[in-house]
PDB file of N, CA, C and O in Angstrom:
ATOM      1  N   MET A   1     261.543 231.985 148.726  1.00  0.00           N
ATOM      2  CA  MET A   1     260.650 231.790 149.851  1.00  0.00           C
ATOM      3  C   MET A   1     260.109 233.151 150.300  1.00  0.00           C
ATOM      4  O   MET A   1     260.854 234.125 150.415  1.00  0.00           O
ATOM      5  N   ILE A   2     258.843 233.194 150.541  1.00  0.00           N
ATOM      6  CA  ILE A   2     258.203 234.414 151.031  1.00  0.00           C
ATOM      7  C   ILE A   2     258.026 234.281 152.540  1.00  0.00           C
ATOM      8  O   ILE A   2     257.532 233.267 153.033  1.00  0.00           O
ATOM      9  N   LEU A   3     258.435 235.312 153.257  1.00  0.00           N
ATOM     10  CA  LEU A   3     258.253 235.312 154.701  1.00  0.00           C
ATOM     11  C   LEU A   3     256.810 235.675 155.021  1.00  0.00           C
ATOM     12  O   LEU A   3     256.367 236.797 154.775  1.00  0.00           O
ATOM     13  N   THR A   4     256.094 234.722 155.566  1.00  0.00           N
ATOM     14  CA  THR A   4     254.706 234.977 155.946  1.00  0.00           C
ATOM     15  C   THR A   4     254.680 235.712 157.289  1.00  0.00           C
ATOM     16  O   THR A   4     255.685 235.765 157.999  1.00  0.00           O
ATOM     17  N   GLN A   5     253.540 236.266 157.621  1.00  0.00           N
ATOM     18  CA  GLN A   5     253.416 236.957 158.905  1.00  0.00           C
ATOM     19  C   GLN A   5     253.659 235.987 160.060  1.00  0.00           C
ATOM     20  O   GLN A   5     254.191 236.385 161.096  1.00  0.00           O
ATOM     21  N   LYS A   6     253.276 234.720 159.892  1.00  0.00           N
ATOM     22  CA  LYS A   6     253.490 233.706 160.937  1.00  0.00           C
ATOM     23  C   LYS A   6     254.989 233.530 161.209  1.00  0.00           C
ATOM     24  O   LYS A   6     255.404 233.468 162.366  1.00  0.00           O
ATOM     25  N   VAL A   7     255.801 233.449 160.147  1.00  0.00           N
ATOM     26  CA  VAL A   7     257.252 233.297 160.303  1.00  0.00           C
ATOM     27  C   VAL A   7     257.850 234.560 160.927  1.00  0.00           C
ATOM     28  O   VAL A   7     258.705 234.464 161.808  1.00  0.00           O
ATOM     29  N   ILE A   8     257.422 235.711 160.494  1.00  0.00           N
ATOM     30  CA  ILE A   8     257.907 236.978 161.047  1.00  0.00           C
ATOM     31  C   ILE A   8     257.592 237.052 162.540  1.00  0.00           C
ATOM     32  O   ILE A   8     258.434 237.474 163.332  1.00  0.00           O
ATOM     33  N   ASP A   9     256.385 236.644 162.927  1.00  0.00           N
ATOM     34  CA  ASP A   9     255.997 236.651 164.342  1.00  0.00           C
ATOM     35  C   ASP A   9     256.868 235.692 165.154  1.00  0.00           C
ATOM     36  O   ASP A   9     257.243 236.012 166.282  1.00  0.00           O
ATOM     37  N   GLN A  10     257.197 234.522 164.599  1.00  0.00           N
ATOM     38  CA  GLN A  10     258.050 233.559 165.300  1.00  0.00           C
ATOM     39  C   GLN A  10     259.460 234.122 165.505  1.00  0.00           C
ATOM     40  O   GLN A  10     260.059 233.928 166.563  1.00  0.00           O
ATOM     41  N   ILE A  11     259.981 234.811 164.502  1.00  0.00           N
ATOM     42  CA  ILE A  11     261.305 235.443 164.633  1.00  0.00           C
ATOM     43  C   ILE A  11     261.252 236.531 165.693  1.00  0.00           C
ATOM     44  O   ILE A  11     262.176 236.661 166.497  1.00  0.00           O
ATOM     45  N   GLN A  12     260.192 237.306 165.700  1.00  0.00           N
ATOM     46  CA  GLN A  12     260.057 238.390 166.671  1.00  0.00           C
ATOM     47  C   GLN A  12     260.022 237.855 168.101  1.00  0.00           C
ATOM     48  O   GLN A  12     260.623 238.451 168.995  1.00  0.00           O
ATOM     49  N   VAL A  13     259.334 236.749 168.328  1.00  0.00           N
ATOM     50  CA  VAL A  13     259.301 236.132 169.657  1.00  0.00           C
ATOM     51  C   VAL A  13     260.696 235.628 170.039  1.00  0.00           C
ATOM     52  O   VAL A  13     261.126 235.803 171.179  1.00  0.00           O
ATOM     53  N   ALA A  14     261.398 235.010 169.102  1.00  0.00           N
ATOM     54  CA  ALA A  14     262.747 234.491 169.380  1.00  0.00           C
ATOM     55  C   ALA A  14     263.719 235.614 169.718  1.00  0.00           C
ATOM     56  O   ALA A  14     264.657 235.405 170.487  1.00  0.00           O
ATOM     57  N   MET A  15     263.512 236.790 169.161  1.00  0.00           N
ATOM     58  CA  MET A  15     264.407 237.914 169.400  1.00  0.00           C
ATOM     59  C   MET A  15     264.198 238.548 170.778  1.00  0.00           C
ATOM     60  O   MET A  15     264.960 239.435 171.166  1.00  0.00           O
ATOM     61  N   ARG A  16     263.199 238.116 171.510  1.00  0.00           N
ATOM     62  CA  ARG A  16     262.922 238.673 172.836  1.00  0.00           C
ATOM     63  C   ARG A  16     263.725 238.000 173.950  1.00  0.00           C
ATOM     64  O   ARG A  16     263.488 238.281 175.125  1.00  0.00           O
ATOM     65  N   HIS A  17     264.657 237.131 173.614  1.00  0.00           N
ATOM     66  CA  HIS A  17     265.412 236.437 174.665  1.00  0.00           C
ATOM     67  C   HIS A  17     266.225 237.437 175.472  1.00  0.00           C
ATOM     68  O   HIS A  17     266.557 238.521 174.993  1.00  0.00           O
ATOM     69  N   THR A  18     266.540 237.056 176.702  1.00  0.00           N
ATOM     70  CA  THR A  18     267.209 237.973 177.613  1.00  0.00           C
ATOM     71  C   THR A  18     268.515 237.388 178.146  1.00  0.00           C
ATOM     72  O   THR A  18     268.792 236.196 178.013  1.00  0.00           O
ATOM     73  N   LYS A  19     269.296 238.261 178.745  1.00  0.00           N
ATOM     74  CA  LYS A  19     270.507 237.837 179.449  1.00  0.00           C
ATOM     75  C   LYS A  19     270.081 237.201 180.772  1.00  0.00           C
ATOM     76  O   LYS A  19     268.907 237.251 181.139  1.00  0.00           O
ATOM     77  N   LYS A  20     271.038 236.604 181.486  1.00  0.00           N
ATOM     78  CA  LYS A  20     270.714 235.957 182.762  1.00  0.00           C
ATOM     79  C   LYS A  20     270.106 236.931 183.769  1.00  0.00           C
ATOM     80  O   LYS A  20     269.290 236.535 184.601  1.00  0.00           O
ATOM     81  N   ASN A  21     270.504 238.216 183.695  1.00  0.00           N
ATOM     82  CA  ASN A  21     269.983 239.197 184.653  1.00  0.00           C
ATOM     83  C   ASN A  21     268.633 239.781 184.217  1.00  0.00           C
ATOM     84  O   ASN A  21     268.080 240.633 184.911  1.00  0.00           O
ATOM     85  N   GLY A  22     268.099 239.330 183.071  1.00  0.00           N
ATOM     86  CA  GLY A  22     266.798 239.789 182.604  1.00  0.00           C
ATOM     87  C   GLY A  22     266.842 240.913 181.592  1.00  0.00           C
ATOM     88  O   GLY A  22     265.811 241.250 181.009  1.00  0.00           O
ATOM     89  N   ASP A  23     268.020 241.512 181.362  1.00  0.00           N
ATOM     90  CA  ASP A  23     268.135 242.580 180.355  1.00  0.00           C
ATOM     91  C   ASP A  23     267.946 242.000 178.959  1.00  0.00           C
ATOM     92  O   ASP A  23     268.362 240.875 178.683  1.00  0.00           O
ATOM     93  N   LEU A  24     267.317 242.773 178.085  1.00  0.00           N
ATOM     94  CA  LEU A  24     267.136 242.342 176.698  1.00  0.00           C
ATOM     95  C   LEU A  24     268.463 242.398 175.941  1.00  0.00           C
ATOM     96  O   LEU A  24     269.257 243.319 176.135  1.00  0.00           O
ATOM     97  N   ASN A  25     268.693 241.417 175.087  1.00  0.00           N
ATOM     98  CA  ASN A  25     269.870 241.428 174.219  1.00  0.00           C
ATOM     99  C   ASN A  25     269.665 242.340 173.019  1.00  0.00           C
ATOM    100  O   ASN A  25     270.616 242.939 172.517  1.00  0.00           O
ATOM    101  N   TRP A  26     268.436 242.442 172.568  1.00  0.00           N
ATOM    102  CA  TRP A  26     268.095 243.225 171.390  1.00  0.00           C
ATOM    103  C   TRP A  26     267.101 244.304 171.800  1.00  0.00           C
ATOM    104  O   TRP A  26     266.122 244.011 172.487  1.00  0.00           O
ATOM    105  N   ASN A  27     267.335 245.533 171.395  1.00  0.00           N
ATOM    106  CA  ASN A  27     266.464 246.652 171.742  1.00  0.00           C
ATOM    107  C   ASN A  27     265.838 247.236 170.484  1.00  0.00           C
ATOM    108  O   ASN A  27     266.431 247.188 169.406  1.00  0.00           O
ATOM    109  N   ASN A  28     264.637 247.788 170.624  1.00  0.00           N
ATOM    110  CA  ASN A  28     264.009 248.471 169.494  1.00  0.00           C
ATOM    111  C   ASN A  28     264.936 249.587 169.041  1.00  0.00           C
ATOM    112  O   ASN A  28     265.450 250.342 169.866  1.00  0.00           O
ATOM    113  N   GLY A  29     265.150 249.696 167.753  1.00  0.00           N
ATOM    114  CA  GLY A  29     266.017 250.731 167.218  1.00  0.00           C
ATOM    115  C   GLY A  29     267.454 250.283 166.988  1.00  0.00           C
ATOM    116  O   GLY A  29     268.235 251.025 166.393  1.00  0.00           O
ATOM    117  N   ASP A  30     267.826 249.074 167.449  1.00  0.00           N
ATOM    118  CA  ASP A  30     269.173 248.569 167.169  1.00  0.00           C
ATOM    119  C   ASP A  30     269.362 248.439 165.662  1.00  0.00           C
ATOM    120  O   ASP A  30     268.449 248.028 164.946  1.00  0.00           O
ATOM    121  N   GLU A  31     270.541 248.789 165.192  1.00  0.00           N
ATOM    122  CA  GLU A  31     270.866 248.636 163.772  1.00  0.00           C
ATOM    123  C   GLU A  31     271.250 247.185 163.527  1.00  0.00           C
ATOM    124  O   GLU A  31     272.157 246.666 164.177  1.00  0.00           O
ATOM    125  N   ILE A  32     270.568 246.524 162.595  1.00  0.00           N
ATOM    126  CA  ILE A  32     270.844 245.117 162.327  1.00  0.00           C
ATOM    127  C   ILE A  32     271.267 244.897 160.883  1.00  0.00           C
ATOM    128  O   ILE A  32     270.999 245.713 160.002  1.00  0.00           O
ATOM    129  N   GLU A  33     271.934 243.771 160.669  1.00  0.00           N
ATOM    130  CA  GLU A  33     272.323 243.323 159.337  1.00  0.00           C
ATOM    131  C   GLU A  33     271.863 241.878 159.215  1.00  0.00           C
ATOM    132  O   GLU A  33     272.165 241.059 160.082  1.00  0.00           O
ATOM    133  N   VAL A  34     271.133 241.554 158.146  1.00  0.00           N
ATOM    134  CA  VAL A  34     270.603 240.208 157.942  1.00  0.00           C
ATOM    135  C   VAL A  34     271.386 239.543 156.824  1.00  0.00           C
ATOM    136  O   VAL A  34     271.579 240.115 155.751  1.00  0.00           O
ATOM    137  N   GLN A  35     271.840 238.306 157.100  1.00  0.00           N
ATOM    138  CA  GLN A  35     272.604 237.547 156.108  1.00  0.00           C
ATOM    139  C   GLN A  35     272.054 236.134 156.028  1.00  0.00           C
ATOM    140  O   GLN A  35     271.435 235.645 156.972  1.00  0.00           O
ATOM    141  N   LEU A  36     272.282 235.486 154.904  1.00  0.00           N
ATOM    142  CA  LEU A  36     271.904 234.096 154.699  1.00  0.00           C
ATOM    143  C   LEU A  36     273.180 233.283 154.596  1.00  0.00           C
ATOM    144  O   LEU A  36     274.108 233.675 153.889  1.00  0.00           O
ATOM    145  N   ALA A  37     273.238 232.157 155.292  1.00  0.00           N
ATOM    146  CA  ALA A  37     274.446 231.340 155.288  1.00  0.00           C
ATOM    147  C   ALA A  37     274.061 229.867 155.238  1.00  0.00           C
ATOM    148  O   ALA A  37     272.902 229.511 155.449  1.00  0.00           O
ATOM    149  N   GLY A  38     275.041 229.020 154.959  1.00  0.00           N
ATOM    150  CA  GLY A  38     274.828 227.577 154.931  1.00  0.00           C
ATOM    151  C   GLY A  38     275.661 226.935 153.848  1.00  0.00           C
ATOM    152  O   GLY A  38     276.057 227.584 152.880  1.00  0.00           O
ATOM    153  N   THR A  39     275.922 225.651 154.019  1.00  0.00           N
ATOM    154  CA  THR A  39     276.783 224.915 153.093  1.00  0.00           C
ATOM    155  C   THR A  39     276.030 224.410 151.869  1.00  0.00           C
ATOM    156  O   THR A  39     276.540 224.494 150.751  1.00  0.00           O
ATOM    157  N   PHE A  40     274.827 223.888 152.066  1.00  0.00           N
ATOM    158  CA  PHE A  40     274.075 223.272 150.981  1.00  0.00           C
ATOM    159  C   PHE A  40     272.917 224.159 150.546  1.00  0.00           C
ATOM    160  O   PHE A  40     272.406 224.952 151.338  1.00  0.00           O
ATOM    161  N   ALA A  41     272.505 224.029 149.299  1.00  0.00           N
ATOM    162  CA  ALA A  41     271.452 224.877 148.741  1.00  0.00           C
ATOM    163  C   ALA A  41     270.145 224.775 149.527  1.00  0.00           C
ATOM    164  O   ALA A  41     269.463 225.780 149.727  1.00  0.00           O
ATOM    165  N   GLY A  42     269.796 223.574 149.970  1.00  0.00           N
ATOM    166  CA  GLY A  42     268.543 223.372 150.688  1.00  0.00           C
ATOM    167  C   GLY A  42     268.668 223.496 152.194  1.00  0.00           C
ATOM    168  O   GLY A  42     267.698 223.249 152.910  1.00  0.00           O
ATOM    169  N   ASP A  43     269.833 223.872 152.693  1.00  0.00           N
ATOM    170  CA  ASP A  43     270.074 223.938 154.134  1.00  0.00           C
ATOM    171  C   ASP A  43     270.695 225.288 154.459  1.00  0.00           C
ATOM    172  O   ASP A  43     271.915 225.441 154.403  1.00  0.00           O
ATOM    173  N   LYS A  44     269.879 226.249 154.791  1.00  0.00           N
ATOM    174  CA  LYS A  44     270.347 227.610 155.058  1.00  0.00           C
ATOM    175  C   LYS A  44     269.909 228.053 156.442  1.00  0.00           C
ATOM    176  O   LYS A  44     268.965 227.508 157.014  1.00  0.00           O
ATOM    177  N   PHE A  45     270.594 229.033 156.964  1.00  0.00           N
ATOM    178  CA  PHE A  45     270.163 229.656 158.199  1.00  0.00           C
ATOM    179  C   PHE A  45     270.314 231.162 158.062  1.00  0.00           C
ATOM    180  O   PHE A  45     271.106 231.651 157.257  1.00  0.00           O
ATOM    181  N   ILE A  46     269.548 231.882 158.857  1.00  0.00           N
ATOM    182  CA  ILE A  46     269.543 233.341 158.815  1.00  0.00           C
ATOM    183  C   ILE A  46     270.419 233.853 159.947  1.00  0.00           C
ATOM    184  O   ILE A  46     270.273 233.431 161.095  1.00  0.00           O
ATOM    185  N   VAL A  47     271.330 234.765 159.620  1.00  0.00           N
ATOM    186  CA  VAL A  47     272.188 235.399 160.607  1.00  0.00           C
ATOM    187  C   VAL A  47     271.709 236.832 160.776  1.00  0.00           C
ATOM    188  O   VAL A  47     271.576 237.571 159.800  1.00  0.00           O
ATOM    189  N   ILE A  48     271.454 237.216 162.010  1.00  0.00           N
ATOM    190  CA  ILE A  48     271.042 238.588 162.296  1.00  0.00           C
ATOM    191  C   ILE A  48     272.107 239.183 163.201  1.00  0.00           C
ATOM    192  O   ILE A  48     272.222 238.811 164.369  1.00  0.00           O
ATOM    193  N   LYS A  49     272.888 240.115 162.650  1.00  0.00           N
ATOM    194  CA  LYS A  49     273.967 240.755 163.401  1.00  0.00           C
ATOM    195  C   LYS A  49     273.471 242.071 163.974  1.00  0.00           C
ATOM    196  O   LYS A  49     272.803 242.845 163.289  1.00  0.00           O
ATOM    197  N   ASN A  50     273.801 242.319 165.234  1.00  0.00           N
ATOM    198  CA  ASN A  50     273.442 243.575 165.871  1.00  0.00           C
ATOM    199  C   ASN A  50     274.596 244.551 165.660  1.00  0.00           C
ATOM    200  O   ASN A  50     275.570 244.542 166.411  1.00  0.00           O
ATOM    201  N   LYS A  51     274.482 245.382 164.648  1.00  0.00           N
ATOM    202  CA  LYS A  51     275.544 246.337 164.310  1.00  0.00           C
ATOM    203  C   LYS A  51     275.679 247.435 165.366  1.00  0.00           C
ATOM    204  O   LYS A  51     276.710 248.105 165.428  1.00  0.00           O
ATOM    205  N   SER A  52     274.652 247.626 166.196  1.00  0.00           N
ATOM    206  CA  SER A  52     274.728 248.624 167.259  1.00  0.00           C
ATOM    207  C   SER A  52     275.744 248.248 168.321  1.00  0.00           C
ATOM    208  O   SER A  52     276.192 249.106 169.082  1.00  0.00           O
ATOM    209  N   LYS A  53     276.115 246.970 168.381  1.00  0.00           N
ATOM    210  CA  LYS A  53     277.067 246.510 169.392  1.00  0.00           C
ATOM    211  C   LYS A  53     278.492 246.446 168.853  1.00  0.00           C
ATOM    212  O   LYS A  53     279.374 245.911 169.526  1.00  0.00           O
ATOM    213  N   ASP A  54     278.739 246.978 167.658  1.00  0.00           N
ATOM    214  CA  ASP A  54     280.101 247.025 167.103  1.00  0.00           C
ATOM    215  C   ASP A  54     280.790 248.276 167.598  1.00  0.00           C
ATOM    216  O   ASP A  54     280.112 249.298 167.711  1.00  0.00           O
ATOM    217  N   PRO A  55     282.032 248.289 167.894  1.00  0.00           N
ATOM    218  CA  PRO A  55     282.881 247.097 167.889  1.00  0.00           C
ATOM    219  C   PRO A  55     282.637 246.266 169.145  1.00  0.00           C
ATOM    220  O   PRO A  55     282.284 246.785 170.204  1.00  0.00           O
ATOM    221  N   VAL A  56     282.836 244.968 168.990  1.00  0.00           N
ATOM    222  CA  VAL A  56     282.685 244.055 170.113  1.00  0.00           C
ATOM    223  C   VAL A  56     283.839 244.291 171.078  1.00  0.00           C
ATOM    224  O   VAL A  56     284.994 244.387 170.663  1.00  0.00           O
ATOM    225  N   VAL A  57     283.529 244.381 172.342  1.00  0.00           N
ATOM    226  CA  VAL A  57     284.559 244.568 173.365  1.00  0.00           C
ATOM    227  C   VAL A  57     284.985 243.181 173.848  1.00  0.00           C
ATOM    228  O   VAL A  57     284.167 242.459 174.418  1.00  0.00           O
ATOM    229  N   PRO A  58     286.248 242.792 173.633  1.00  0.00           N
ATOM    230  CA  PRO A  58     286.671 241.448 174.019  1.00  0.00           C
ATOM    231  C   PRO A  58     286.750 241.286 175.540  1.00  0.00           C
ATOM    232  O   PRO A  58     286.889 242.255 176.286  1.00  0.00           O
ATOM    233  N   THR A  59     286.658 240.051 175.959  1.00  0.00           N
ATOM    234  CA  THR A  59     286.789 239.732 177.372  1.00  0.00           C
ATOM    235  C   THR A  59     288.237 239.942 177.788  1.00  0.00           C
ATOM    236  O   THR A  59     289.148 239.558 177.055  1.00  0.00           O
ATOM    237  N   PRO A  60     288.470 240.553 178.967  1.00  0.00           N
ATOM    238  CA  PRO A  60     289.858 240.752 179.403  1.00  0.00           C
ATOM    239  C   PRO A  60     290.545 239.414 179.687  1.00  0.00           C
ATOM    240  O   PRO A  60     289.871 238.422 179.965  1.00  0.00           O
ATOM    241  N   PRO A  61     291.870 239.381 179.621  1.00  0.00           N
ATOM    242  CA  PRO A  61     292.596 238.145 179.899  1.00  0.00           C
ATOM    243  C   PRO A  61     292.304 237.636 181.313  1.00  0.00           C
ATOM    244  O   PRO A  61     292.019 238.423 182.215  1.00  0.00           O
ATOM    245  N   HIS A  62     292.376 236.325 181.496  1.00  0.00           N
ATOM    246  CA  HIS A  62     292.129 235.709 182.798  1.00  0.00           C
ATOM    247  C   HIS A  62     293.346 235.916 183.693  1.00  0.00           C
ATOM    248  O   HIS A  62     294.475 235.624 183.299  1.00  0.00           O
ATOM    249  N   ASP A  63     293.104 236.423 184.900  1.00  0.00           N
ATOM    250  CA  ASP A  63     294.198 236.711 185.833  1.00  0.00           C
ATOM    251  C   ASP A  63     294.969 235.459 186.242  1.00  0.00           C
ATOM    252  O   ASP A  63     296.153 235.544 186.567  1.00  0.00           O
ATOM    253  N   GLY A  64     294.315 234.303 186.230  1.00  0.00           N
ATOM    254  CA  GLY A  64     294.956 233.086 186.719  1.00  0.00           C
ATOM    255  C   GLY A  64     295.697 232.299 185.656  1.00  0.00           C
ATOM    256  O   GLY A  64     296.128 231.175 185.914  1.00  0.00           O
ATOM    257  N   PHE A  65     295.859 232.873 184.441  1.00  0.00           N
ATOM    258  CA  PHE A  65     296.518 232.132 183.352  1.00  0.00           C
ATOM    259  C   PHE A  65     297.764 232.873 182.903  1.00  0.00           C
ATOM    260  O   PHE A  65     297.721 234.082 182.680  1.00  0.00           O
ATOM    261  N   ASP A  66     298.872 232.160 182.770  1.00  0.00           N
ATOM    262  CA  ASP A  66     300.126 232.728 182.273  1.00  0.00           C
ATOM    263  C   ASP A  66     300.154 232.504 180.770  1.00  0.00           C
ATOM    264  O   ASP A  66     300.390 231.386 180.311  1.00  0.00           O
ATOM    265  N   TYR A  67     299.914 233.564 179.998  1.00  0.00           N
ATOM    266  CA  TYR A  67     299.788 233.444 178.549  1.00  0.00           C
ATOM    267  C   TYR A  67     301.130 233.186 177.864  1.00  0.00           C
ATOM    268  O   TYR A  67     301.157 232.614 176.774  1.00  0.00           O
ATOM    269  N   GLU A  68     302.225 233.589 178.468  1.00  0.00           N
ATOM    270  CA  GLU A  68     303.540 233.313 177.884  1.00  0.00           C
ATOM    271  C   GLU A  68     303.902 231.836 178.010  1.00  0.00           C
ATOM    272  O   GLU A  68     304.423 231.235 177.071  1.00  0.00           O
ATOM    273  N   LYS A  69     303.624 231.257 179.174  1.00  0.00           N
ATOM    274  CA  LYS A  69     303.936 229.840 179.411  1.00  0.00           C
ATOM    275  C   LYS A  69     302.801 228.923 178.960  1.00  0.00           C
ATOM    276  O   LYS A  69     302.960 227.704 178.910  1.00  0.00           O
ATOM    277  N   GLU A  70     301.662 229.518 178.635  1.00  0.00           N
ATOM    278  CA  GLU A  70     300.455 228.788 178.245  1.00  0.00           C
ATOM    279  C   GLU A  70     300.063 227.765 179.304  1.00  0.00           C
ATOM    280  O   GLU A  70     299.813 226.598 179.001  1.00  0.00           O
ATOM    281  N   GLU A  71     300.015 228.224 180.547  1.00  0.00           N
ATOM    282  CA  GLU A  71     299.589 227.352 181.632  1.00  0.00           C
ATOM    283  C   GLU A  71     298.933 228.192 182.722  1.00  0.00           C
ATOM    284  O   GLU A  71     299.132 229.403 182.816  1.00  0.00           O
ATOM    285  N   TRP A  72     298.148 227.505 183.535  1.00  0.00           N
ATOM    286  CA  TRP A  72     297.518 228.173 184.654  1.00  0.00           C
ATOM    287  C   TRP A  72     298.567 228.478 185.699  1.00  0.00           C
ATOM    288  O   TRP A  72     299.468 227.674 185.940  1.00  0.00           O
ATOM    289  N   LYS A  73     298.453 229.636 186.320  1.00  0.00           N
ATOM    290  CA  LYS A  73     299.387 229.992 187.384  1.00  0.00           C
ATOM    291  C   LYS A  73     299.241 228.953 188.484  1.00  0.00           C
ATOM    292  O   LYS A  73     298.128 228.626 188.895  1.00  0.00           O
ATOM    293  N   GLY A  74     300.363 228.439 188.956  1.00  0.00           N
ATOM    294  CA  GLY A  74     300.321 227.339 189.906  1.00  0.00           C
ATOM    295  C   GLY A  74     300.415 226.003 189.190  1.00  0.00           C
ATOM    296  O   GLY A  74     300.509 224.958 189.834  1.00  0.00           O
ATOM    297  N   GLY A  75     300.391 226.027 187.846  1.00  0.00           N
ATOM    298  CA  GLY A  75     300.604 224.817 187.058  1.00  0.00           C
ATOM    299  C   GLY A  75     299.364 224.070 186.638  1.00  0.00           C
ATOM    300  O   GLY A  75     299.423 223.292 185.686  1.00  0.00           O
ATOM    301  N   CYS A  76     298.223 224.273 187.315  1.00  0.00           N
ATOM    302  CA  CYS A  76     297.034 223.497 186.989  1.00  0.00           C
ATOM    303  C   CYS A  76     295.803 224.399 186.987  1.00  0.00           C
ATOM    304  O   CYS A  76     295.781 225.457 187.616  1.00  0.00           O
ATOM    305  N   ASN A  77     294.784 223.949 186.263  1.00  0.00           N
ATOM    306  CA  ASN A  77     293.520 224.672 186.303  1.00  0.00           C
ATOM    307  C   ASN A  77     292.679 224.138 187.455  1.00  0.00           C
ATOM    308  O   ASN A  77     293.171 223.368 188.280  1.00  0.00           O
ATOM    309  N   SER A  78     291.418 224.542 187.515  1.00  0.00           N
ATOM    310  CA  SER A  78     290.570 224.155 188.640  1.00  0.00           C
ATOM    311  C   SER A  78     290.286 222.656 188.675  1.00  0.00           C
ATOM    312  O   SER A  78     289.861 222.130 189.703  1.00  0.00           O
ATOM    313  N   LEU A  79     290.517 221.968 187.560  1.00  0.00           N
ATOM    314  CA  LEU A  79     290.308 220.518 187.516  1.00  0.00           C
ATOM    315  C   LEU A  79     291.589 219.744 187.773  1.00  0.00           C
ATOM    316  O   LEU A  79     291.608 218.515 187.702  1.00  0.00           O
ATOM    317  N   GLY A  80     292.661 220.472 188.072  1.00  0.00           N
ATOM    318  CA  GLY A  80     293.928 219.817 188.334  1.00  0.00           C
ATOM    319  C   GLY A  80     294.677 219.446 187.066  1.00  0.00           C
ATOM    320  O   GLY A  80     295.622 218.659 187.108  1.00  0.00           O
ATOM    321  N   ARG A  81     294.256 220.012 185.929  1.00  0.00           N
ATOM    322  CA  ARG A  81     294.889 219.698 184.636  1.00  0.00           C
ATOM    323  C   ARG A  81     295.758 220.861 184.196  1.00  0.00           C
ATOM    324  O   ARG A  81     295.423 222.019 184.447  1.00  0.00           O
ATOM    325  N   THR A  82     296.862 220.566 183.548  1.00  0.00           N
ATOM    326  CA  THR A  82     297.707 221.619 183.006  1.00  0.00           C
ATOM    327  C   THR A  82     297.109 222.110 181.689  1.00  0.00           C
ATOM    328  O   THR A  82     296.269 221.434 181.095  1.00  0.00           O
ATOM    329  N   ALA A  83     297.536 223.270 181.242  1.00  0.00           N
ATOM    330  CA  ALA A  83     297.049 223.820 179.969  1.00  0.00           C
ATOM    331  C   ALA A  83     297.384 222.872 178.837  1.00  0.00           C
ATOM    332  O   ALA A  83     298.451 222.257 178.833  1.00  0.00           O
ATOM    333  N   GLY A  84     296.490 222.750 177.885  1.00  0.00           N
ATOM    334  CA  GLY A  84     296.696 221.871 176.739  1.00  0.00           C
ATOM    335  C   GLY A  84     296.313 220.443 176.989  1.00  0.00           C
ATOM    336  O   GLY A  84     296.546 219.593 176.131  1.00  0.00           O
ATOM    337  N   TYR A  85     295.718 220.133 178.160  1.00  0.00           N
ATOM    338  CA  TYR A  85     295.318 218.755 178.482  1.00  0.00           C
ATOM    339  C   TYR A  85     294.331 218.267 177.468  1.00  0.00           C
ATOM    340  O   TYR A  85     293.867 217.130 177.556  1.00  0.00           O
TER     341      TYR A  85
END
């Protein structure tokens, strides 16, 4: 498949999406890696990884969860359910 200018323009528009606060997720000059993935020969998708954001910084543990007991502190989450419900 040849990428036409129309397809390239559509990808460029899609890459302009922003975070909730309006900041761009992708900046000019970011180092990217393009990969092709998919299970079936006729069904593929393009993966564009932003290598400039490596290493990914994980989210800190939740203060309200006891990771040893695998339950929310106080026994229930905000819906009144115990962990593993």
